[in-house]
N, C-alpha and C positions, 0 to 999 in steps of 0.2 A: 259288526255292529259299532254306531259312534259313541264313543266316549262322553256322558255329561261332563259338562265344562260350567264350572263356576262363575259367574259374572264378576267382571272387575269391581262395579258396588260392592256383593258380599266379599268381595277378596280384602275390600278396604274394612271394614266390617269387620272379620274373622282378623285382620293383622294387628286392630288396634283393640282387639282382648286380650288376642297374646300378648301386646306391649302392657295391657294392666295386669296379667297376670304375671308376669317377667318381674314387671314393678313392686308387684305388690310380696310374691317371693323372695324378692333380695330385698326387702324392707325387713320381713318377718326371718328371715336366716342373717340380718345384717351383713350383706356382701354387696355393697353400694359401688357398683359399677356399672356403667351406661354404656360400655363398648357391647353387650347382647343386644339393647333396645337401638345403639344404631346398627346394628345388623340386618335387625326387623327391619326399620326404615328404609335402609336401602333396599332391601332386598324386594320391601311391597315396590319400590319405585322402579325398583330394574322390571318386575315382573310384565308391569304397566307399559312400561318403556317399548319393551320385547312384544307384546301383543299389540298396542298400536303402532308401531314402526317408526317410534321417534328418531329423530336425527341423535346422534352422538354429542354435538353440543348444548343440546339443550338438554339430555339427559342428565349430563356435567354439570350444566349450571343450576337444573333444578335439585340436582342430588345435593350440591355445595350449600345453596341456600336454604331447603329442608334440614340438613342437620343443625344448620347456625340456627333455626329458628324453634328446632326440637330442643334444642341445647339450653336456648333462652328462658323459652315457656316450660319445661320441665320443669326448670330451678323456681323461679319467680312465682309459677303458675301454681305448683301443689303447696309455696309460703303459702299463694293468697287463697287456696281451698282450704287448708290449714286453718289459717286464720277464721274465715267465716264458718267453718263446718265445725271445725274443732276435731277433725279425723286423721290422725297424724299417721296411720299405717296407711289407711285407702288413698288418700292426698297424693301421694305419686303417683300413683294409677289412675285416680281419675283424672289427672292433668295428662297423662302420657295419653291415653286413651285419646282424649280432646283434641289433641296434639297431632295423633294420629289420621284421626279422621278428616282434621283440618289439611294437613300433607297429604294424603290420599284423595280427596276429592279437588284439591288443586292442581296435582299431578294427572288429573283424569280428567279434570278442564282443557287442560293444554294437549294434552295428548286427543282429546275428540276434536278441539280447532286445529289441530294439525292435518289432521286424517278422519273425519267423520264419518267416513264406508268402511276403515278397517275393519275386520273379524277378531272378534275377543279372544281368539283361539290365539295358544303360542306359536308364532311364526319365526322360525332359527333361520334368519338369513342370514346372509356373509357380515352384516354387519353389526350382529348380536357380540358376537366374539369381543368386537372394540367396545360395546356399551359394558359389558360381564368386567372389562379391563380398565374400565374409565371409573365405575362404581367400586372397582376393588381397588384402584389408586388412590379415591376418595376416603373409604376405608378405613386406608395406610395413614392417611393425612391425618383424619381425625383421632385417630391413635397416637398418633406423634405429636398433634398440641396438645390431648390431653392429658399424655404422661410430660411433655416440658411444662407446662404451666400447673402441675399438682408435684412437679421435682420442688428439689430447696432451691433450685437457683432462680425462679422466681418469687422464694420468702413468703410469710404468711401471709401479704397482701394478694396474692395473685395478680392476675393482670389489668385489674384496677385501676392502678396509679398512672399507669402506662396508654390507656384507652382514654381517660379521664382529660390526661395530657394531648393526647392527639385532639380531641373534642374541643379542649380551649385556644386551637390554635387554627383560627378561623380560614386563616387565606391557605392554610397546606390542605385543611379538608376539602375545600373550593377545590382545589388546585385538583384532587384526588380524582373528586366526581369528573371535574370538564377531561383531565386529563383519558379518562377511559372513557367517556362520553367519543373523544376524537381518534381515539385509536380502536375502537370498536366499529367506528364508521367507516375509516380506512381501514382495516384489515380486510372486513369483507369486499371493499373494492379493488383493493390493490395486490392480494394474496390470494389466488386460486387455488392451490394444492393445501389439505387439510394437513398432512407433516409439517410445511411449511409456516403453517398459521398457527399451531401448536408452539413452536420452537420461537416462534415470532414475538406472541403471547407471554410462553415463559423470560425470555431475557426482556422483552419490555417489562411487564411488571416486578422483576428483581430489581433491573436498572432504577425505575420510576420509584417504586418506594422505597430506595438508598439513598436515592435525591430528600425525597418527603420524609425520610427517619431523620433525615439532618437538620433539615430545616427546622422541625419540632423539638430535636437535640437541644440544637444550638437558638433556638427561640429568634430563626429567621423570618422577616428582615429585619426586627431591631436589633436581636442580638440577647443576648441574657448573660454572657459572659460564664457559662458552661465547661468544666473541665472535661476531656475527653473520657470515657472508661468505656472500655471494651465489653463488659458485660451488663452495664446498664443500658449502653450502645444497643446489643445485641435484643436486649428484652423487649426495646422499645421498637426494631426492627420488624421484630415476631407478629408483635403486635398490629403495629401498622400493615405489613403484611397480609394478616386474615381478614381484617378490616378491608384492604383494599381487594381481594380475593372475591369478598361476596356482594365488593359492591358493582365489580368487575361483572359477576354472575347476574345478577339482578338487571345490570346494562342490556347483558346477551339475552335475557327473556322481554325484556321489552324490546329489544330492535327484533327478536325476532317475533312478537306480534304483531309489532306495525308492517313485518314484509308480510305475515300471514294474511293480515286485515287487505293489503295492498293486494293479493294476486286472488284474494278473494272476491274482490271488486271487480277485479280484471276480469277474472271466469265469469262473476256473474254477469259482467257489463259483455261478455261477449254471450251470453246464452238468450239474456234478454234481446241484442240486438239481429240474435238467428230467429231468434223465436217470430219479434217484429217483421224481417224480411220475408217471414215466411207468409205468417197475417198479411201482409201487403201484396203478397204476391198472391197469395188465395184469394183476397177478395178484387183484386183486377182481373186477375186470367182466372176468374172462376166459371162457369156454364151461364149462369142468370145474366151477366153483365157482357160476355163476348155474344152471348143470345139475342139480346138489346141491339147489340150493336151491328149484328149482322142484318136483323130485320130492318132495322133503320137503313143501311147500305141497299139492301134487296129494293126498299121502296124507292128511295134513290132512282134506283138502275131500273126499274121498273117506268118510274114518272119520265124516264130521259135527263134525268138531272146529273147530266155526265159533270159539269163543274162542280157539284155541291157532293156530289160522290166523290170525287177526285179529291176533296179539299178536306170529306169526311175522313180520308183513307189515309191522306196525309197526317192529319191530326190524331188519327187512332196510333198509327204507327211512331208518334212524336212522344206520344203516355207511354207507351211500353218502352222507347230507347229511351227515354227518361230516368224511368224505374231501374231499368236495366244497369244504367251508368251509373246511378248514382246509389246504387245496391250499396258498395261496402263503404260510404262515407259516412260517417255520425254527423253533419252537418254539412247546409250548404246555407249560400246567399237566398236571402228573403226573396230579393230580384229575381234568381232562377226558379225557383220555388214558385214563384206568383207566376209567372210565365209558364209553367208547367199547373198550375192551377185553371188559369185561362184556356186551355187545349181542354183539360180535362170538363171544364162549365161549356165549352162550345159544343163536345158531346154528346152535354145532358140536353145542353135545349133543341139538340136534334131531336133526341129520345123526349121533351116534354115540351112541344111547340108553345106550347102558350102554360102558364100561371107559374114558372118558374125564374124568376129577379135573382140577381147579384149584384149587391153595392160594394164596390173595392174601394179603400178609402186612406190610403198608406203615404205620409210623406216623403218624399224623396230621398231624403238623409238618413230615413232609417231601411231604404232599400240593399245599404249595404251590411247591415245586421245578418245573423244564422239564424238556424230553424234547421232543425230534423227533417231529413227530407219526407217528402210524400206526407205530411202532415196536412197539409192543407184539406188534399185531395180526400183523407180519409175523412174527414171532417165533414166536410160536403157532401161526402158520399152517406154516410151515415145520416145527414138530413136529408138527404131522399129517399132514404133506406125506409125510416121509423114514421117519416110524414106524410101528411096526403099532399099532391100534388098535382092541380086542373084550377082552371079558368078561375072558377066558381070560389077556390081556396088556395089563391096563387100564396106559394113559399116564398118568403122573401130571406135571401142568407146575405149576413152583411162583415166583411172584411174588413173587418181596421186595424189602427197600429198607433198608438201613442205613449211616449216615455218611457218603457220595458217590454211591453205587454201587447202580444199580437190576439186580438180577441176577434172570433168566428163566433157569432151566434144567428138563431132565426128563428121565429113564430113559430111555436108548438101547435100542432095540430096532428095529434098521433091515429096514425092508423089505427083500424080494429081488426084488420084481418092478418095482421103480422105474430109471429112471437116476439114478446119481449125483449128488449136489447140485454144481451149479454156481458155488456160493457166490456169487450175484449179488445175494441180498437184504441178508445181512451185509456186503458189500464196498459196498453202496451206502449201508447205516446208519452204516457205519463213516467212511463219505467225509464225509457228512453230519455228524458229529460233528467229525470233523475239519476244515471248511469254516465253520461254524458257532463252535464252541468254539475251535479247535486241541487238542483230547483226543480221545485213542485210544479205543475200543471193546475189552474183554477175553473173548477166546473160547477155551473151556478144554474139552477133550473128552478122556475117558477109556473104558477095555472099554464102562462100565455107564452112565457120565453125561452128558451135552452142557448147558454153561453160558457163557451170553453175562451180561456186565456193564459196562451203558449210564451214565455217568457223568449224577450229578445235575448241572441246573446250575442 
């Protein structure tokens, strides 16, 4: 029998309620210690991470940022709520519940973007141990810093003098941000092994923070004439180190988001290209088109039109050869696409002996621009599929290019005995242009005319 599993959204609500209860009890019994709340927060992040299969680096970055946010909002949020509603004991509980909800949904959002198809059940993979160890290390880091900041070593002012001192040195703050951006990007490219990445990150952070601390302490580059004091220098170093670690974690998440978006776009592009190839082949290597082509060929043979039959076979073979050759290409020169379209037009003119007219008006300089393969053929096929073609009602297709657009238009005379268009062909062309170039196609329809404008790339 399958055991029921609490969904992640409900887990977030339960942890928020647990945070509120612990905060309320700690105030009632005058036990002001945020370590139990930190343990609850990290436990929530750990469960979501294990269920969704997050990477260790992402879990560590999320946990660092979340406990920092929880610390700040837990203090200042409770003060704000107390001043607003005047509920002294309940204010910390309300603040920590709201912060827990925020942190939980933030972690869940990252997890869904990382792997939206992962199950909500716990999956104890080999990386689970590393995740647990990293979360435990962050908990110890949190306890160490809390104990250090509340010790007599930092006196009554706490960390605020050193923190404002860092914020007052714009050069050091900008150097910290830029240095971490450079290192985060170089580390992913130059160091492949996880152990070496962690060691390099630790060495870089400790050394980089030491230089930044010296710059802030002595007021570089101008200088402030400060006399070296090991105690004051170490106090400043611990604060700068904490700020640098949080900035580093934020940048790690930013890089992760960019990489995830790039991977998603790549996979989506592959999916759409595969769908486009399938639809393209399905529309052209379909029984209806092949049946009409063979009927035309049979008529030519029966009428002893051997030269026309031979030319028809070559054009038919050329169309399929082009589609197979360009199947894996994202873009082709307009000149090649136009040559293929002319062969396809010739095939259609054998089928529609009269009543089918195509006008091509493309300046020679634009022939070197690029388009999506088989886009012209699909648009011409759509025109003949959905419109009446007869000597009494001729179908006129115009292919023209000007500026940055290639326009395919035709007079609108819809057939009455065919199903309404599903728009699959246009949708595939539109998605191809969005995936390859990030540019849309323009579709316009009036009572008398249908027009599609394609970007020239």
